[in-house]
Backbone atoms as SQL, in Angstrom:
CREATE TABLE atoms (id INTEGER PRIMARY KEY, chain TEXT, resi INTEGER, resn TEXT, atom TEXT, x REAL, y REAL, z REAL);
INSERT INTO atoms VALUES
  (1, 'A', 1, 'UNK', 'N', 346.721, 26.679, 40.229),
  (2, 'A', 1, 'UNK', 'CA', 347.451, 26.653, 38.980),
  (3, 'A', 1, 'UNK', 'C', 348.950, 26.651, 39.306),
  (4, 'A', 2, 'UNK', 'N', 349.728, 25.759, 38.652),
  (5, 'A', 2, 'UNK', 'CA', 351.162, 25.690, 38.932),
  (6, 'A', 2, 'UNK', 'C', 351.948, 26.664, 38.050),
  (7, 'A', 3, 'UNK', 'N', 353.252, 26.725, 38.265),
  (8, 'A', 3, 'UNK', 'CA', 354.107, 27.663, 37.528),
  (9, 'A', 3, 'UNK', 'C', 353.988, 27.451, 36.019),
  (10, 'A', 4, 'UNK', 'N', 354.101, 26.208, 35.579),
  (11, 'A', 4, 'UNK', 'CA', 354.040, 25.911, 34.156),
  (12, 'A', 4, 'UNK', 'C', 352.741, 26.366, 33.518),
  (13, 'A', 5, 'UNK', 'N', 351.635, 26.102, 34.195),
  (14, 'A', 5, 'UNK', 'CA', 350.322, 26.510, 33.674),
  (15, 'A', 5, 'UNK', 'C', 350.222, 28.032, 33.601),
  (16, 'A', 6, 'UNK', 'N', 350.735, 28.706, 34.637),
  (17, 'A', 6, 'UNK', 'CA', 350.682, 30.172, 34.647),
  (18, 'A', 6, 'UNK', 'C', 351.509, 30.754, 33.500),
  (19, 'A', 7, 'UNK', 'N', 352.684, 30.166, 33.270),
  (20, 'A', 7, 'UNK', 'CA', 353.519, 30.641, 32.168),
  (21, 'A', 7, 'UNK', 'C', 352.802, 30.441, 30.841),
  (22, 'A', 8, 'UNK', 'N', 352.220, 29.255, 30.664),
  (23, 'A', 8, 'UNK', 'CA', 351.529, 28.940, 29.407),
  (24, 'A', 8, 'UNK', 'C', 350.365, 29.900, 29.158),
  (25, 'A', 9, 'UNK', 'N', 349.590, 30.168, 30.190),
  (26, 'A', 9, 'UNK', 'CA', 348.433, 31.059, 30.053),
  (27, 'A', 9, 'UNK', 'C', 348.888, 32.473, 29.694),
  (28, 'A', 10, 'UNK', 'N', 349.871, 33.000, 30.440),
  (29, 'A', 10, 'UNK', 'CA', 350.352, 34.355, 30.154),
  (30, 'A', 10, 'UNK', 'C', 350.961, 34.444, 28.761),
  (31, 'A', 11, 'UNK', 'N', 351.730, 33.430, 28.401),
  (32, 'A', 11, 'UNK', 'CA', 352.359, 33.406, 27.078),
  (33, 'A', 11, 'UNK', 'C', 351.281, 33.444, 25.986),
  (34, 'A', 12, 'UNK', 'N', 350.252, 32.626, 26.151),
  (35, 'A', 12, 'UNK', 'CA', 349.162, 32.569, 25.168),
  (36, 'A', 12, 'UNK', 'C', 348.397, 33.891, 25.120),
  (37, 'A', 13, 'UNK', 'N', 348.140, 34.476, 26.281),
  (38, 'A', 13, 'UNK', 'CA', 347.431, 35.754, 26.331),
  (39, 'A', 13, 'UNK', 'C', 348.187, 36.856, 25.593),
  (40, 'A', 14, 'UNK', 'N', 349.487, 36.760, 25.625),
  (41, 'A', 14, 'UNK', 'CA', 350.312, 37.784, 24.980),
  (42, 'A', 14, 'UNK', 'C', 350.667, 37.429, 23.534),
  (43, 'A', 15, 'UNK', 'N', 350.167, 36.266, 23.074),
  (44, 'A', 15, 'UNK', 'CA', 350.402, 35.851, 21.687),
  (45, 'A', 15, 'UNK', 'C', 351.857, 35.496, 21.409),
  (46, 'A', 16, 'UNK', 'N', 352.517, 34.965, 22.428),
  (47, 'A', 16, 'UNK', 'CA', 353.931, 34.591, 22.279),
  (48, 'A', 16, 'UNK', 'C', 354.027, 33.071, 22.179),
  (49, 'A', 17, 'UNK', 'N', 354.674, 32.591, 21.146),
  (50, 'A', 17, 'UNK', 'CA', 354.861, 31.142, 20.992),
  (51, 'A', 17, 'UNK', 'C', 355.960, 30.668, 21.942),
  (52, 'A', 18, 'UNK', 'N', 356.027, 29.359, 22.122),
  (53, 'A', 18, 'UNK', 'CA', 357.108, 28.802, 22.938),
  (54, 'A', 18, 'UNK', 'C', 358.454, 29.169, 22.337),
  (55, 'A', 19, 'UNK', 'N', 358.561, 29.087, 21.018),
  (56, 'A', 19, 'UNK', 'CA', 359.830, 29.412, 20.349),
  (57, 'A', 19, 'UNK', 'C', 360.214, 30.864, 20.576),
  (58, 'A', 20, 'UNK', 'N', 359.230, 31.762, 20.462),
  (59, 'A', 20, 'UNK', 'CA', 359.512, 33.193, 20.649),
  (60, 'A', 20, 'UNK', 'C', 359.962, 33.457, 22.088),
  (61, 'A', 21, 'UNK', 'N', 359.290, 32.847, 23.056),
  (62, 'A', 21, 'UNK', 'CA', 359.690, 33.012, 24.450),
  (63, 'A', 21, 'UNK', 'C', 361.103, 32.480, 24.654),
  (64, 'A', 22, 'UNK', 'N', 361.371, 31.314, 24.088),
  (65, 'A', 22, 'UNK', 'CA', 362.711, 30.725, 24.201),
  (66, 'A', 22, 'UNK', 'C', 363.761, 31.674, 23.627),
  (67, 'A', 23, 'UNK', 'N', 363.478, 32.251, 22.473),
  (68, 'A', 23, 'UNK', 'CA', 364.415, 33.187, 21.850),
  (69, 'A', 23, 'UNK', 'C', 364.643, 34.409, 22.741),
  (70, 'A', 24, 'UNK', 'N', 363.575, 34.905, 23.340),
  (71, 'A', 24, 'UNK', 'CA', 363.673, 36.109, 24.165),
  (72, 'A', 24, 'UNK', 'C', 364.468, 35.886, 25.453),
  (73, 'A', 25, 'UNK', 'N', 364.503, 34.647, 25.938),
  (74, 'A', 25, 'UNK', 'CA', 365.252, 34.362, 27.172),
  (75, 'A', 25, 'UNK', 'C', 366.538, 33.576, 26.887),
  (76, 'A', 26, 'UNK', 'N', 366.863, 33.437, 25.607),
  (77, 'A', 26, 'UNK', 'CA', 368.085, 32.724, 25.198),
  (78, 'A', 26, 'UNK', 'C', 368.129, 31.283, 25.701),
  (79, 'A', 27, 'UNK', 'N', 367.009, 30.601, 25.564),
  (80, 'A', 27, 'UNK', 'CA', 366.902, 29.182, 25.918),
  (81, 'A', 27, 'UNK', 'C', 366.301, 28.452, 24.718),
  (82, 'A', 28, 'UNK', 'N', 366.081, 27.153, 24.862),
  (83, 'A', 28, 'UNK', 'CA', 365.497, 26.383, 23.762),
  (84, 'A', 28, 'UNK', 'C', 363.981, 26.259, 23.939),
  (85, 'A', 29, 'UNK', 'N', 363.296, 26.014, 22.815),
  (86, 'A', 29, 'UNK', 'CA', 361.856, 25.800, 22.872),
  (87, 'A', 29, 'UNK', 'C', 361.554, 24.561, 23.701),
  (88, 'A', 30, 'UNK', 'N', 362.419, 23.549, 23.599),
  (89, 'A', 30, 'UNK', 'CA', 362.229, 22.318, 24.365),
  (90, 'A', 30, 'UNK', 'C', 362.234, 22.604, 25.861),
  (91, 'A', 31, 'UNK', 'N', 363.128, 23.494, 26.299),
  (92, 'A', 31, 'UNK', 'CA', 363.170, 23.840, 27.717),
  (93, 'A', 31, 'UNK', 'C', 361.890, 24.549, 28.139),
  (94, 'A', 32, 'UNK', 'N', 361.419, 25.480, 27.313),
  (95, 'A', 32, 'UNK', 'CA', 360.174, 26.195, 27.637),
  (96, 'A', 32, 'UNK', 'C', 359.023, 25.192, 27.761),
  (97, 'A', 33, 'UNK', 'N', 358.935, 24.261, 26.837),
  (98, 'A', 33, 'UNK', 'CA', 357.901, 23.231, 26.893),
  (99, 'A', 33, 'UNK', 'C', 358.030, 22.408, 28.172),
  (100, 'A', 34, 'UNK', 'N', 359.254, 22.012, 28.501),
  (101, 'A', 34, 'UNK', 'CA', 359.510, 21.225, 29.715),
  (102, 'A', 34, 'UNK', 'C', 359.056, 21.989, 30.963),
  (103, 'A', 35, 'UNK', 'N', 359.366, 23.277, 31.006),
  (104, 'A', 35, 'UNK', 'CA', 358.960, 24.105, 32.152),
  (105, 'A', 35, 'UNK', 'C', 357.448, 24.160, 32.248),
  (106, 'A', 36, 'UNK', 'N', 356.775, 24.358, 31.108),
  (107, 'A', 36, 'UNK', 'CA', 355.311, 24.439, 31.131),
  (108, 'A', 36, 'UNK', 'C', 354.672, 23.122, 31.563),
  (109, 'A', 37, 'UNK', 'N', 355.286, 22.006, 31.214),
  (110, 'A', 37, 'UNK', 'CA', 354.717, 20.700, 31.558),
  (111, 'A', 37, 'UNK', 'C', 355.031, 20.300, 32.999),
  (112, 'A', 38, 'UNK', 'N', 356.284, 20.515, 33.420),
  (113, 'A', 38, 'UNK', 'CA', 356.714, 20.012, 34.727),
  (114, 'A', 38, 'UNK', 'C', 356.706, 21.056, 35.836),
  (115, 'A', 39, 'UNK', 'N', 356.714, 22.327, 35.469),
  (116, 'A', 39, 'UNK', 'CA', 356.839, 23.439, 36.412),
  (117, 'A', 39, 'UNK', 'C', 358.200, 23.478, 37.090),
  (118, 'A', 40, 'UNK', 'N', 359.155, 22.745, 36.569),
  (119, 'A', 40, 'UNK', 'CA', 360.503, 22.767, 37.141),
  (120, 'A', 40, 'UNK', 'C', 361.322, 23.806, 36.393),
  (121, 'A', 41, 'UNK', 'N', 361.782, 24.799, 37.135),
  (122, 'A', 41, 'UNK', 'CA', 362.521, 25.904, 36.538),
  (123, 'A', 41, 'UNK', 'C', 363.419, 26.516, 37.607),
  (124, 'A', 42, 'UNK', 'N', 364.629, 26.913, 37.214),
  (125, 'A', 42, 'UNK', 'CA', 365.457, 27.576, 38.212),
  (126, 'A', 42, 'UNK', 'C', 365.001, 29.023, 38.359),
  (127, 'A', 43, 'UNK', 'N', 365.378, 29.616, 39.457),
  (128, 'A', 43, 'UNK', 'CA', 364.901, 30.949, 39.796),
  (129, 'A', 43, 'UNK', 'C', 365.307, 31.987, 38.756),
  (130, 'A', 44, 'UNK', 'N', 366.526, 31.850, 38.223),
  (131, 'A', 44, 'UNK', 'CA', 367.024, 32.848, 37.283),
  (132, 'A', 44, 'UNK', 'C', 366.283, 32.772, 35.946),
  (133, 'A', 45, 'UNK', 'N', 365.973, 31.580, 35.484),
  (134, 'A', 45, 'UNK', 'CA', 365.190, 31.430, 34.256),
  (135, 'A', 45, 'UNK', 'C', 363.770, 31.931, 34.487),
  (136, 'A', 46, 'UNK', 'N', 363.213, 31.633, 35.650),
  (137, 'A', 46, 'UNK', 'CA', 361.866, 32.118, 35.973),
  (138, 'A', 46, 'UNK', 'C', 361.841, 33.644, 35.982),
  (139, 'A', 47, 'UNK', 'N', 362.901, 34.250, 36.483),
  (140, 'A', 47, 'UNK', 'CA', 362.998, 35.715, 36.484),
  (141, 'A', 47, 'UNK', 'C', 363.010, 36.256, 35.062),
  (142, 'A', 48, 'UNK', 'N', 363.768, 35.608, 34.179),
  (143, 'A', 48, 'UNK', 'CA', 363.813, 36.035, 32.778),
  (144, 'A', 48, 'UNK', 'C', 362.435, 35.912, 32.125),
  (145, 'A', 49, 'UNK', 'N', 361.760, 34.809, 32.388),
  (146, 'A', 49, 'UNK', 'CA', 360.422, 34.588, 31.826),
  (147, 'A', 49, 'UNK', 'C', 359.459, 35.652, 32.341),
  (148, 'A', 50, 'UNK', 'N', 359.507, 35.917, 33.642),
  (149, 'A', 50, 'UNK', 'CA', 358.632, 36.925, 34.239),
  (150, 'A', 50, 'UNK', 'C', 358.870, 38.287, 33.590),
  (151, 'A', 51, 'UNK', 'N', 360.124, 38.644, 33.373),
  (152, 'A', 51, 'UNK', 'CA', 360.443, 39.935, 32.748),
  (153, 'A', 51, 'UNK', 'C', 359.861, 40.024, 31.341),
  (154, 'A', 52, 'UNK', 'N', 360.011, 38.958, 30.564),
  (155, 'A', 52, 'UNK', 'CA', 359.491, 38.950, 29.196),
  (156, 'A', 52, 'UNK', 'C', 357.968, 39.051, 29.197),
  (157, 'A', 53, 'UNK', 'N', 357.334, 38.368, 30.143),
  (158, 'A', 53, 'UNK', 'CA', 355.865, 38.361, 30.190),
  (159, 'A', 53, 'UNK', 'C', 355.296, 39.571, 30.926),
  (160, 'A', 54, 'UNK', 'N', 356.171, 40.396, 31.482),
  (161, 'A', 54, 'UNK', 'CA', 355.724, 41.629, 32.123),
  (162, 'A', 54, 'UNK', 'C', 355.070, 41.451, 33.475),
  (163, 'A', 55, 'UNK', 'N', 355.506, 40.443, 34.214),
  (164, 'A', 55, 'UNK', 'CA', 354.982, 40.218, 35.565),
  (165, 'A', 55, 'UNK', 'C', 356.158, 40.036, 36.520),
  (166, 'A', 56, 'UNK', 'N', 355.868, 40.056, 37.808),
  (167, 'A', 56, 'UNK', 'CA', 356.912, 39.798, 38.793),
  (168, 'A', 56, 'UNK', 'C', 357.007, 38.294, 39.033),
  (169, 'A', 57, 'UNK', 'N', 358.122, 37.860, 39.563),
  (170, 'A', 57, 'UNK', 'CA', 358.305, 36.448, 39.879),
  (171, 'A', 57, 'UNK', 'C', 357.247, 35.992, 40.872),
  (172, 'A', 58, 'UNK', 'N', 356.863, 36.871, 41.770),
  (173, 'A', 58, 'UNK', 'CA', 355.860, 36.502, 42.777),
  (174, 'A', 58, 'UNK', 'C', 354.525, 36.117, 42.142),
  (175, 'A', 59, 'UNK', 'N', 354.283, 36.567, 40.913),
  (176, 'A', 59, 'UNK', 'CA', 353.068, 36.162, 40.202),
  (177, 'A', 59, 'UNK', 'C', 353.012, 34.638, 40.078),
  (178, 'A', 60, 'UNK', 'N', 354.170, 34.030, 39.896),
  (179, 'A', 60, 'UNK', 'CA', 354.243, 32.580, 39.736),
  (180, 'A', 60, 'UNK', 'C', 354.393, 31.836, 41.056),
  (181, 'A', 61, 'UNK', 'N', 354.945, 32.482, 42.057),
  (182, 'A', 61, 'UNK', 'CA', 355.352, 31.760, 43.259),
  (183, 'A', 61, 'UNK', 'C', 354.518, 32.028, 44.503),
  (184, 'A', 62, 'UNK', 'N', 353.677, 33.041, 44.498),
  (185, 'A', 62, 'UNK', 'CA', 352.937, 33.397, 45.711),
  (186, 'A', 62, 'UNK', 'C', 352.196, 32.221, 46.329),
  (187, 'A', 63, 'UNK', 'N', 351.567, 31.393, 45.515),
  (188, 'A', 63, 'UNK', 'CA', 350.736, 30.312, 46.038),
  (189, 'A', 63, 'UNK', 'C', 351.459, 28.970, 46.052),
  (190, 'A', 64, 'UNK', 'N', 352.706, 28.956, 45.650),
  (191, 'A', 64, 'UNK', 'CA', 353.379, 27.685, 45.422),
  (192, 'A', 64, 'UNK', 'C', 354.418, 27.363, 46.482),
  (193, 'A', 65, 'UNK', 'N', 354.686, 26.075, 46.593),
  (194, 'A', 65, 'UNK', 'CA', 355.788, 25.621, 47.418),
  (195, 'A', 65, 'UNK', 'C', 357.040, 25.742, 46.566),
  (196, 'A', 66, 'UNK', 'N', 358.116, 26.202, 47.145),
  (197, 'A', 66, 'UNK', 'CA', 359.319, 26.462, 46.378),
  (198, 'A', 66, 'UNK', 'C', 360.090, 25.205, 45.982),
  (199, 'A', 67, 'UNK', 'N', 359.606, 24.042, 46.312),
  (200, 'A', 67, 'UNK', 'CA', 360.340, 22.826, 45.968),
  (201, 'A', 67, 'UNK', 'C', 360.416, 22.596, 44.472),
  (202, 'A', 68, 'UNK', 'N', 359.516, 23.193, 43.687),
  (203, 'A', 68, 'UNK', 'CA', 359.559, 23.029, 42.234),
  (204, 'A', 68, 'UNK', 'C', 360.575, 23.936, 41.568),
  (205, 'A', 69, 'UNK', 'N', 361.125, 24.845, 42.327),
  (206, 'A', 69, 'UNK', 'CA', 362.099, 25.762, 41.758),
  (207, 'A', 69, 'UNK', 'C', 363.485, 25.255, 42.119),
  (208, 'A', 70, 'UNK', 'N', 364.237, 24.881, 41.136),
  (209, 'A', 70, 'UNK', 'CA', 365.595, 24.401, 41.365),
  (210, 'A', 70, 'UNK', 'C', 366.462, 25.612, 41.649),
  (211, 'A', 71, 'UNK', 'N', 366.783, 25.842, 42.919),
  (212, 'A', 71, 'UNK', 'CA', 367.530, 27.031, 43.311),
  (213, 'A', 71, 'UNK', 'C', 369.009, 26.857, 43.014),
  (214, 'A', 72, 'UNK', 'N', 369.560, 27.864, 42.454),
  (215, 'A', 72, 'UNK', 'CA', 370.986, 27.869, 42.172),
  (216, 'A', 72, 'UNK', 'C', 371.577, 29.089, 42.861),
  (217, 'A', 73, 'UNK', 'N', 372.666, 28.879, 43.557),
  (218, 'A', 73, 'UNK', 'CA', 373.243, 29.974, 44.330),
  (219, 'A', 73, 'UNK', 'C', 373.904, 31.007, 43.427),
  (220, 'A', 74, 'UNK', 'N', 373.919, 32.234, 43.906),
  (221, 'A', 74, 'UNK', 'CA', 374.556, 33.305, 43.162),
  (222, 'A', 74, 'UNK', 'C', 376.047, 33.050, 43.037),
  (223, 'A', 75, 'UNK', 'N', 376.624, 32.360, 44.029),
  (224, 'A', 75, 'UNK', 'CA', 378.049, 32.054, 43.967),
  (225, 'A', 75, 'UNK', 'C', 378.350, 31.193, 42.749),
  (226, 'A', 76, 'UNK', 'N', 377.489, 30.208, 42.462),
  (227, 'A', 76, 'UNK', 'CA', 377.699, 29.352, 41.301),
  (228, 'A', 76, 'UNK', 'C', 377.661, 30.181, 40.023),
  (229, 'A', 77, 'UNK', 'N', 376.717, 31.115, 39.939),
  (230, 'A', 77, 'UNK', 'CA', 376.615, 31.946, 38.753),
  (231, 'A', 77, 'UNK', 'C', 377.809, 32.879, 38.629),
  (232, 'A', 78, 'UNK', 'N', 378.271, 33.430, 39.765),
  (233, 'A', 78, 'UNK', 'CA', 379.447, 34.296, 39.732),
  (234, 'A', 78, 'UNK', 'C', 380.658, 33.529, 39.259),
  (235, 'A', 79, 'UNK', 'N', 380.819, 32.321, 39.774),
  (236, 'A', 79, 'UNK', 'CA', 381.950, 31.487, 39.384),
  (237, 'A', 79, 'UNK', 'C', 381.891, 31.176, 37.895),
  (238, 'A', 80, 'UNK', 'N', 380.717, 30.817, 37.405),
  (239, 'A', 80, 'UNK', 'CA', 380.561, 30.528, 35.982),
  (240, 'A', 80, 'UNK', 'C', 380.813, 31.775, 35.142),
  (241, 'A', 81, 'UNK', 'N', 380.336, 32.901, 35.620),
  (242, 'A', 81, 'UNK', 'CA', 380.541, 34.153, 34.903),
  (243, 'A', 81, 'UNK', 'C', 382.028, 34.471, 34.794),
  (244, 'A', 82, 'UNK', 'N', 382.757, 34.271, 35.884),
  (245, 'A', 82, 'UNK', 'CA', 384.204, 34.498, 35.864),
  (246, 'A', 82, 'UNK', 'C', 384.888, 33.556, 34.884),
  (247, 'A', 83, 'UNK', 'N', 384.471, 32.299, 34.883),
  (248, 'A', 83, 'UNK', 'CA', 385.067, 31.324, 33.970),
  (249, 'A', 83, 'UNK', 'C', 384.785, 31.691, 32.515),
  (250, 'A', 84, 'UNK', 'N', 383.579, 32.151, 32.249),
  (251, 'A', 84, 'UNK', 'CA', 383.216, 32.557, 30.884),
  (252, 'A', 84, 'UNK', 'C', 384.088, 33.735, 30.440),
  (253, 'A', 85, 'UNK', 'N', 384.266, 34.716, 31.322),
  (254, 'A', 85, 'UNK', 'CA', 385.107, 35.866, 30.979),
  (255, 'A', 85, 'UNK', 'C', 386.537, 35.427, 30.694),
  (256, 'A', 86, 'UNK', 'N', 387.043, 34.510, 31.511),
  (257, 'A', 86, 'UNK', 'CA', 388.404, 34.011, 31.302),
  (258, 'A', 86, 'UNK', 'C', 388.509, 33.288, 29.961),
  (259, 'A', 87, 'UNK', 'N', 387.522, 32.448, 29.641),
  (260, 'A', 87, 'UNK', 'CA', 387.527, 31.733, 28.368),
  (261, 'A', 87, 'UNK', 'C', 387.426, 32.688, 27.181),
  (262, 'A', 88, 'UNK', 'N', 386.611, 33.722, 27.335),
  (263, 'A', 88, 'UNK', 'CA', 386.493, 34.704, 26.260),
  (264, 'A', 88, 'UNK', 'C', 387.825, 35.407, 26.025),
  (265, 'A', 89, 'UNK', 'N', 388.533, 35.745, 27.105),
  (266, 'A', 89, 'UNK', 'CA', 389.842, 36.391, 26.976),
  (267, 'A', 89, 'UNK', 'C', 390.852, 35.441, 26.330),
  (268, 'A', 90, 'UNK', 'N', 390.834, 34.180, 26.755),
  (269, 'A', 90, 'UNK', 'CA', 391.727, 33.192, 26.150),
  (270, 'A', 90, 'UNK', 'C', 391.430, 33.030, 24.665),
  (271, 'A', 91, 'UNK', 'N', 390.162, 33.060, 24.311),
  (272, 'A', 91, 'UNK', 'CA', 389.759, 32.969, 22.905),
  (273, 'A', 91, 'UNK', 'C', 390.299, 34.157, 22.104),
  (274, 'A', 92, 'UNK', 'N', 390.215, 35.348, 22.693),
  (275, 'A', 92, 'UNK', 'CA', 390.751, 36.541, 22.030),
  (276, 'A', 92, 'UNK', 'C', 392.255, 36.394, 21.806),
  (277, 'A', 93, 'UNK', 'N', 392.970, 35.913, 22.828),
  (278, 'A', 93, 'UNK', 'CA', 394.415, 35.734, 22.703),
  (279, 'A', 93, 'UNK', 'C', 394.761, 34.708, 21.634),
  (280, 'A', 94, 'UNK', 'N', 394.012, 33.615, 21.601),
  (281, 'A', 94, 'UNK', 'CA', 394.244, 32.600, 20.573),
  (282, 'A', 94, 'UNK', 'C', 394.004, 33.158, 19.178),
  (283, 'A', 95, 'UNK', 'N', 392.971, 33.961, 19.039),
  (284, 'A', 95, 'UNK', 'CA', 392.701, 34.577, 17.737),
  (285, 'A', 95, 'UNK', 'C', 393.830, 35.513, 17.324),
  (286, 'A', 96, 'UNK', 'N', 394.410, 36.231, 18.295),
  (287, 'A', 96, 'UNK', 'CA', 395.552, 37.096, 18.002),
  (288, 'A', 96, 'UNK', 'C', 396.750, 36.265, 17.549),
  (289, 'A', 97, 'UNK', 'N', 396.997, 35.157, 18.224),
  (290, 'A', 97, 'UNK', 'CA', 398.102, 34.271, 17.851),
  (291, 'A', 97, 'UNK', 'C', 397.905, 33.742, 16.441),
  (292, 'A', 98, 'UNK', 'N', 396.694, 33.321, 16.136),
  (293, 'A', 98, 'UNK', 'CA', 396.390, 32.813, 14.792),
  (294, 'A', 98, 'UNK', 'C', 396.642, 33.893, 13.750),
  (295, 'A', 99, 'UNK', 'N', 396.196, 35.091, 14.038),
  (296, 'A', 99, 'UNK', 'CA', 396.394, 36.193, 13.087),
  (297, 'A', 99, 'UNK', 'C', 397.877, 36.462, 12.884),
  (298, 'A', 100, 'UNK', 'N', 398.644, 36.457, 13.975),
  (299, 'A', 100, 'UNK', 'CA', 400.096, 36.665, 13.868),
  (300, 'A', 100, 'UNK', 'C', 400.746, 35.569, 13.047),
  (301, 'A', 101, 'UNK', 'N', 400.323, 34.332, 13.260),
  (302, 'A', 101, 'UNK', 'CA', 400.876, 33.210, 12.500),
  (303, 'A', 101, 'UNK', 'C', 400.563, 33.357, 11.011),
  (304, 'A', 102, 'UNK', 'N', 399.353, 33.793, 10.692),
  (305, 'A', 102, 'UNK', 'CA', 398.985, 34.002, 9.293),
  (306, 'A', 102, 'UNK', 'C', 399.866, 35.074, 8.657),
  (307, 'A', 103, 'UNK', 'N', 400.139, 36.133, 9.401),
  (308, 'A', 103, 'UNK', 'CA', 400.991, 37.202, 8.887),
  (309, 'A', 103, 'UNK', 'C', 402.413, 36.694, 8.645),
  (310, 'A', 104, 'UNK', 'N', 402.935, 35.896, 9.556),
  (311, 'A', 104, 'UNK', 'CA', 404.279, 35.324, 9.410),
  (312, 'A', 104, 'UNK', 'C', 404.331, 34.425, 8.180),
  (313, 'A', 105, 'UNK', 'N', 403.315, 33.588, 7.999),
  (314, 'A', 105, 'UNK', 'CA', 403.261, 32.693, 6.841),
  (315, 'A', 105, 'UNK', 'C', 403.229, 33.498, 5.551),
  (316, 'A', 106, 'UNK', 'N', 402.438, 34.557, 5.525),
  (317, 'A', 106, 'UNK', 'CA', 402.351, 35.411, 4.343),
  (318, 'A', 106, 'UNK', 'C', 403.709, 36.030, 4.031),
  (319, 'A', 107, 'UNK', 'N', 404.393, 36.526, 5.060),
  (320, 'A', 107, 'UNK', 'CA', 405.717, 37.130, 4.863),
  (321, 'A', 107, 'UNK', 'C', 406.722, 36.097, 4.353),
  (322, 'A', 108, 'UNK', 'N', 406.668, 34.883, 4.906),
  (323, 'A', 108, 'UNK', 'CA', 407.578, 33.826, 4.461),
  (324, 'A', 108, 'UNK', 'C', 407.318, 33.448, 3.008),
  (325, 'A', 109, 'UNK', 'N', 406.049, 33.363, 2.624),
  (326, 'A', 109, 'UNK', 'CA', 405.698, 33.051, 1.242),
  (327, 'A', 109, 'UNK', 'C', 406.232, 34.126, 0.301),
  (328, 'A', 110, 'UNK', 'N', 406.118, 35.378, 0.704),
  (329, 'A', 110, 'UNK', 'CA', 406.610, 36.495, -0.111),
  (330, 'A', 110, 'UNK', 'C', 408.115, 36.406, -0.286),
  (331, 'A', 111, 'UNK', 'N', 408.834, 36.083, 0.789),
  (332, 'A', 111, 'UNK', 'CA', 410.283, 35.978, 0.718),
  (333, 'A', 111, 'UNK', 'C', 410.705, 34.794, -0.153),
  (334, 'A', 112, 'UNK', 'N', 409.974, 33.699, -0.071),
  (335, 'A', 112, 'UNK', 'CA', 410.295, 32.511, -0.874),
  (336, 'A', 112, 'UNK', 'C', 410.031, 32.741, -2.353),
  (337, 'A', 113, 'UNK', 'N', 409.023, 33.531, -2.655),
  (338, 'A', 113, 'UNK', 'CA', 408.679, 33.765, -4.055),
  (339, 'A', 113, 'UNK', 'C', 409.616, 34.757, -4.728),
  (340, 'A', 114, 'UNK', 'N', 410.477, 35.443, -3.980),
  (341, 'A', 114, 'UNK', 'CA', 411.405, 36.445, -4.554),
  (342, 'A', 114, 'UNK', 'C', 412.668, 35.822, -5.023);
């Protein structure tokens, strides 16, 4: 049995729909379906699925060749995580600027109306 089949069986045994599994791992139902059909999944998504289904990753991989798992390095995830944090901070700063601009506009309108 391949990774996709094992995921499908466990998901069905636990009464979890593809959509519910997707929601629990913050992915799309289409991706869950793709994983079940092709068995192609990165290690981090497989870990999330295993956690939701209450099994270890080795449950899916013990008998399998790892070529079906698209491995992504932790460095790539760290780099992306850093970029996300930077973007979130920039977003906060932009929101502050917008709020300040709104306050200035309100003050100018008040002065003009007097």
